[in-house]
C-alpha positions as a Markdown table, in Angstrom:
| # | Residue | x | y | z |
|---|---|---|---|---|
| 1 | Unk | 173.0 | 119.8 | -43.9 |
| 2 | Unk | 171.9 | 120.1 | -40.3 |
| 3 | Unk | 173.2 | 123.1 | -38.4 |
| 4 | Unk | 175.8 | 122.3 | -35.8 |
| 5 | Unk | 173.6 | 123.6 | -33.0 |
| 6 | Unk | 171.3 | 120.6 | -33.4 |
| 7 | Unk | 174.1 | 118.2 | -32.7 |
| 8 | Unk | 172.8 | 115.0 | -31.1 |
| 9 | Unk | 169.9 | 116.7 | -29.5 |
| 10 | Unk | 167.1 | 114.2 | -28.8 |
| 11 | Unk | 163.7 | 114.7 | -27.3 |
| 12 | Unk | 161.0 | 112.1 | -26.4 |
| 13 | Unk | 157.5 | 111.5 | -27.6 |
| 14 | Unk | 155.5 | 108.8 | -25.7 |
| 15 | Unk | 158.8 | 107.5 | -24.2 |
| 16 | Unk | 160.4 | 106.9 | -27.6 |
| 17 | Unk | 163.4 | 108.8 | -29.0 |
| 18 | Unk | 162.4 | 111.2 | -31.7 |
| 19 | Unk | 165.4 | 113.1 | -33.0 |
| 20 | Unk | 165.9 | 116.2 | -35.1 |
| 21 | Unk | 166.2 | 115.6 | -38.8 |
| 22 | Unk | 169.2 | 113.6 | -39.9 |
| 23 | Unk | 171.7 | 114.9 | -42.5 |
| 24 | Unk | 169.2 | 114.0 | -45.3 |
| 25 | Unk | 166.4 | 115.9 | -43.6 |
| 26 | Unk | 164.6 | 112.7 | -42.6 |
| 27 | Unk | 162.9 | 112.3 | -39.2 |
| 28 | Unk | 161.4 | 108.9 | -38.2 |
| 29 | Unk | 158.9 | 108.1 | -35.5 |
| 30 | Unk | 157.4 | 104.9 | -36.6 |
| 31 | Unk | 155.4 | 102.6 | -34.2 |
| 32 | Unk | 156.0 | 104.7 | -31.1 |
| 33 | Unk | 152.4 | 105.2 | -30.0 |
| 34 | Unk | 152.4 | 108.8 | -31.2 |
| 35 | Unk | 148.9 | 110.3 | -31.2 |
| 36 | Unk | 147.5 | 113.6 | -32.6 |
| 37 | Unk | 147.6 | 115.5 | -29.3 |
| 38 | Unk | 151.3 | 114.8 | -28.8 |
| 39 | Unk | 152.1 | 115.4 | -32.5 |
| 40 | Unk | 150.3 | 118.8 | -32.2 |
| 41 | Unk | 152.3 | 119.7 | -29.1 |
| 42 | Unk | 155.6 | 118.7 | -30.8 |
| 43 | Unk | 154.6 | 120.8 | -33.9 |
| 44 | Unk | 153.9 | 123.8 | -31.8 |
| 45 | Unk | 157.1 | 123.6 | -29.7 |
| 46 | Unk | 159.6 | 122.0 | -32.0 |
| 47 | Unk | 158.1 | 122.4 | -35.5 |
| 48 | Unk | 159.5 | 125.9 | -36.2 |
| 49 | Unk | 163.0 | 124.8 | -35.0 |
| 50 | Unk | 163.2 | 121.8 | -37.3 |
| 51 | Unk | 161.1 | 123.1 | -40.2 |
| 52 | Unk | 164.0 | 124.6 | -42.2 |
| 53 | Unk | 165.8 | 121.2 | -42.2 |
| 54 | Unk | 163.0 | 118.7 | -42.4 |
| 55 | Unk | 162.3 | 117.2 | -45.8 |
| 56 | Unk | 160.8 | 113.8 | -44.9 |
| 57 | Unk | 158.6 | 112.9 | -41.9 |
| 58 | Unk | 157.8 | 109.3 | -41.3 |
| 59 | Unk | 155.0 | 108.6 | -38.9 |
| 60 | Unk | 153.7 | 105.2 | -40.0 |
| 61 | Unk | 152.1 | 102.8 | -37.6 |
| 62 | Unk | 151.1 | 105.3 | -34.9 |
| 63 | Unk | 147.7 | 106.4 | -33.4 |
| 64 | Unk | 147.4 | 109.7 | -35.3 |
| 65 | Unk | 143.8 | 110.6 | -36.0 |
| 66 | Unk | 141.1 | 111.1 | -36.6 |
| 67 | Unk | 142.5 | 114.5 | -37.5 |
| 68 | Unk | 146.0 | 115.5 | -38.6 |
| 69 | Unk | 146.9 | 118.6 | -36.5 |
| 70 | Unk | 146.6 | 121.9 | -38.4 |
| 71 | Unk | 150.1 | 122.9 | -37.2 |
| 72 | Unk | 151.6 | 120.4 | -39.8 |
| 73 | Unk | 151.5 | 123.5 | -42.1 |
| 74 | Unk | 154.6 | 124.9 | -40.3 |
| 75 | Unk | 156.8 | 122.3 | -41.9 |
| 76 | Unk | 157.2 | 124.4 | -45.0 |
| 77 | Unk | 160.2 | 122.5 | -46.5 |
| 78 | Unk | 158.6 | 119.1 | -46.2 |
| 79 | Unk | 158.8 | 116.9 | -49.4 |
| 80 | Unk | 157.4 | 113.6 | -48.1 |
| 81 | Unk | 154.9 | 112.8 | -45.4 |
| 82 | Unk | 154.3 | 109.2 | -44.4 |
| 83 | Unk | 151.0 | 108.6 | -42.5 |
| 84 | Unk | 150.5 | 105.0 | -43.5 |
| 85 | Unk | 148.6 | 102.8 | -41.0 |
| 86 | Unk | 147.2 | 105.6 | -38.8 |
| 87 | Unk | 143.6 | 106.6 | -38.0 |
| 88 | Unk | 143.7 | 109.8 | -40.1 |
| 89 | Unk | 140.3 | 110.6 | -41.5 |
| 90 | Unk | 140.6 | 114.3 | -42.2 |
| 91 | Unk | 143.5 | 116.3 | -43.7 |
| 92 | Unk | 143.8 | 120.0 | -42.5 |
| 93 | Unk | 143.7 | 122.9 | -44.9 |
| 94 | Unk | 147.2 | 123.8 | -43.8 |
| 95 | Unk | 148.5 | 120.8 | -45.8 |
| 96 | Unk | 147.9 | 123.0 | -48.9 |
| 97 | Unk | 150.6 | 125.4 | -47.5 |
| 98 | Unk | 153.2 | 122.8 | -47.9 |
| 99 | Unk | 154.3 | 123.9 | -51.4 |
| 100 | Unk | 157.3 | 121.5 | -51.4 |
| 101 | Unk | 155.2 | 118.4 | -50.6 |
| 102 | Unk | 155.4 | 116.0 | -53.5 |
| 103 | Unk | 154.6 | 112.7 | -51.7 |
| 104 | Unk | 151.8 | 112.0 | -49.2 |
| 105 | Unk | 151.6 | 108.4 | -48.1 |
| 106 | Unk | 148.2 | 107.3 | -46.6 |
| 107 | Unk | 148.1 | 103.5 | -47.1 |
| 108 | Unk | 145.5 | 102.0 | -44.9 |
| 109 | Unk | 144.3 | 105.3 | -43.5 |
| 110 | Unk | 140.7 | 106.2 | -43.1 |
| 111 | Unk | 140.6 | 109.2 | -45.5 |
| 112 | Unk | 137.2 | 109.9 | -47.0 |
| 113 | Unk | 137.5 | 111.1 | -50.6 |
């Protein structure tokens, strides 16, 4: 479960509430206008704090792209990453560092295979 120190701590991304992971390790920031620059900033400043608890990150329907920030690799316990309906064209090499990642959702993304 989430450490008590997290409590109801909330921070904001593009004016939308973006909380620490819930008790299931899920964090949701869908349709909040999040773009790569702000996601990168969040990963640098908050990623290491939430990484031990974060299992699922849902970022559908945002403006992430064309690149997913390299700093995504700090989320070492991540099992699921939802990037559906974003402008992601390239995946960073650091994604390979996510050994626990078992589901990567990219529906309607712009990934070139």
